N, C-alpha and C positions, 0 to 999 in steps of 0.2 A: 134769883135776881143777881146775886154775886157772880154766878157762873156767866150770866149774860154780859155783865160789865167786863169781866176778865176776858171773855171771848172778843168783845168789841175792841179792847185795848190791844190784844194780840193782833187782830186784823189791821188796826191802824199802824202799829209798829212794823208789820210786814210790808204794808203798802209804802210807808216812808223809806224803808230799807231798800226796796226794789227801785224806787224813784231815785234815791241817792246813788245806788250802784250804776244806774243808766245815765245819770246826769253828767258824770265825769268820764265815763267810758263809752266806747262804741257798743251799741246794742248787739247782741250775738247775731241777730238777723242781718246786720250790715257789716260784720267782720269780713274782711277780704274783698269788700265791694268798693271799687274805686269810683265807678259811676253807675248810679241807679237809673234805669230807663223805664218810664212809666207811661201808660196810656190810660187815662180816666174816661170811662164811657158814661156820659151824662144824658139821661133822657127824662128828667124830672119835670113835670108840668106844673106842680104846685110852686108858686114863686117863693114862698117862705122856705120851703124845703130846698129849692134850687139854690137860694142864697146861702143856706146853711151848708150845702154840699160844696159850694165854691169856697166857703170859709174853711171847711175841713181839708180841701185840697191845699189851700195856703198853709195851713198848720202842718200838714203832712210834709210838704216841700221844705218848710222851715226846719222841721225836725230832722229830715234827711240831710239838709245842707250843713248841719252841725257835725256830720260825720263822713259825708261823701258828697261828691258832685252828683248832679242829676241832669237828665234830659226828660222833659215832660210834655205830653200832648193832652189837651182836653178836647174830646170829641163830642159834639152836641148832635143829638138826633131826637126824634119823637117830639113830644110836647114841649121839651125845653126850647125847641126852635122858635116858639112864639116870643120868647124873651131875648132873642138874638138880633132883633130888628131895630133899625134906626127910627122907625115910627112906632106908634102905639095902636096900629090897626088890627092887631091880632091878639090883643089882651083886653081884659075888662077894665073899665074906668078906674075902679078901686085898686088896680094893680100897677098903676102908673108910677107911684113913688118907689115901690119895691123894685120895679124894673130899672129905675135910675140907680138904685143901690146895686143891683146885679151888674149893671154896666160898669160901675166903679170897681167892683170886684174883678171883672174881666180885664179892665185896664191895669189893675194891680198885678194880676197874674201875668199879663203880657209884658208889662214894663219892668216890674220889680223882680219877678221870678223867671223871666225869659221863657215863658211857656208858649208853645204853639197851640193856637186855638183853631179848631176845625168844625165846620158845619156841614152836615150831610145834605147834599142837593136832593136826594130822593125824599128825605123827610120834609124839606121845605116845599117841594113840589106837591106832595100829598096834602100839605096844610095850606096850600094856596098862597105861599110866600115866594116872591121873586128873589133871585140871587142878589139883585141890586138893593134890596131892602136890608140885607144883612150888614151888621156893623163892619166898618173897614178893617178893624183889627182882627177879624176872623176870616180864615181862608175857607172858601166854599169848595168842598171836594165832591167829586161825582157820586161816590157811594161810600157812606160812612163805614159800612161793614167791611168793604174791601180795604179801606184805610186801616181799620183796627186789625184786620187779619194780617196786613202787611207789617204793621208795627210789632205784632206778636211774633211773627216769623223772623223779625230782626232781633228778637230777644227782649222786647219791652214787656214789663209786667202789666197784666190786664187788671184794672180796678173798676168794677162796676159801681156806678153811683146812681142808683135808682131808688 
């Protein structure tokens, strides 16, 4: 029992030590990085998980902005597309409130974090969604894969969010 308690205390001290080191200093992963360029690939169809992923994107960009500038794109495709619409025609009735929350997160990413939001036209076509149904704050691109490939070839880091 004593060994377990001592081990637990050591782990806690190590965790606080790492956090203290990174809070005042630039993380080693960002040393020498003036501008981080990121493309987040989001295809989550579960609305609670989608909301969480958007929250994690906010947190990630907030953490980066403490140490470097960034340019970020959030690319939506697949089942996430159902939650990018102005209407509720493509979701279940019990998902309406969380869809509103998702929209607020999208607005925060666009307005507060200056993120480019993109929706794949191939994905919405396959899901029976018209480009006119997509929120005005989201750019509809012809092919999300082509867009992601382009960003990667420009040097953007690819972050899958599924």
